[in-house]
C-alpha distance (Angstrom), angle and dihedral (degrees) to the residues before:
residue distance angle dihedral
M1 . . .
D2 3.80 . .
A3 3.79 118.6 .
V4 3.79 139.0 -166.3
Y5 3.79 121.0 -133.8
K6 3.77 134.6 -164.0
K7 3.83 129.0 -158.4
I8 3.78 130.7 -142.6
E9 3.78 127.1 -173.2
V10 3.79 123.2 -137.2
V11 3.80 135.5 167.6
G12 3.79 119.0 -134.0
T13 3.79 122.0 -162.9
S14 3.78 133.8 -162.2
A15 3.77 139.1 167.2
E16 3.83 88.4 -149.7
S17 3.83 110.6 53.5
V18 3.79 149.2 -38.2
T19 3.81 89.1 -100.3
D20 3.79 91.4 54.3
A21 3.82 90.6 49.5
I22 3.83 90.1 53.0
Q23 3.80 92.1 48.1
K24 3.80 91.6 49.7
A25 3.82 92.1 49.4
V26 3.82 92.9 50.7
A27 3.81 93.6 43.6
K28 3.80 92.8 50.9
A29 3.81 93.3 46.6
S30 3.82 90.1 50.2
Q31 3.81 89.3 60.9
T32 3.82 91.9 67.2
V33 3.82 106.8 19.1
K34 3.81 124.2 64.3
N35 3.80 129.0 -146.9
L36 3.82 98.7 26.1
S37 3.80 107.9 -174.5
W38 3.81 111.7 170.2
F39 3.79 145.5 -10.0
E40 3.79 136.3 -142.1
V41 3.81 124.2 -161.2
T42 3.80 107.6 -138.1
E43 3.79 102.1 169.9
I44 3.79 138.8 17.2
R45 3.77 121.3 -167.1
G46 3.77 138.1 141.1
R47 3.74 149.9 -167.5
I48 3.79 122.9 -100.0
E49 3.79 119.1 -143.9
N50 3.80 121.3 -176.2
G51 3.81 92.3 -19.7
Q52 3.82 93.2 -50.9
V53 3.79 134.7 97.2
G54 3.80 103.6 -93.5
Q55 3.79 100.3 174.5
Y56 3.79 139.0 6.0
Q57 3.81 116.6 -140.0
V58 3.81 119.2 -166.6
T59 3.80 126.2 -175.2
V60 3.80 109.3 -147.5
K61 3.79 129.8 -173.7
I62 3.79 110.3 -151.0
G63 3.78 122.9 -162.2
F64 3.77 125.0 -152.8
K65 3.78 135.8 177.5
V66 3.80 115.7 -104.5
E67 3.79 109.5 -128.7
D68 3.79 120.9 -122.4
């Protein structure tokens, strides 16, 4: 059966890793959006504090199936 999907864009952050930032973004989106199907990382950046990586910031597009 054919389906229609919609995309949203969110930014996840983490002091630990890029992977953790992605997981946080998807987990938070899943609290308010149903039928999440896939994600696409479109941008990775971060904040530098005292010459060290202080925070990872990851822009994620998340696709979900539009209900009938």
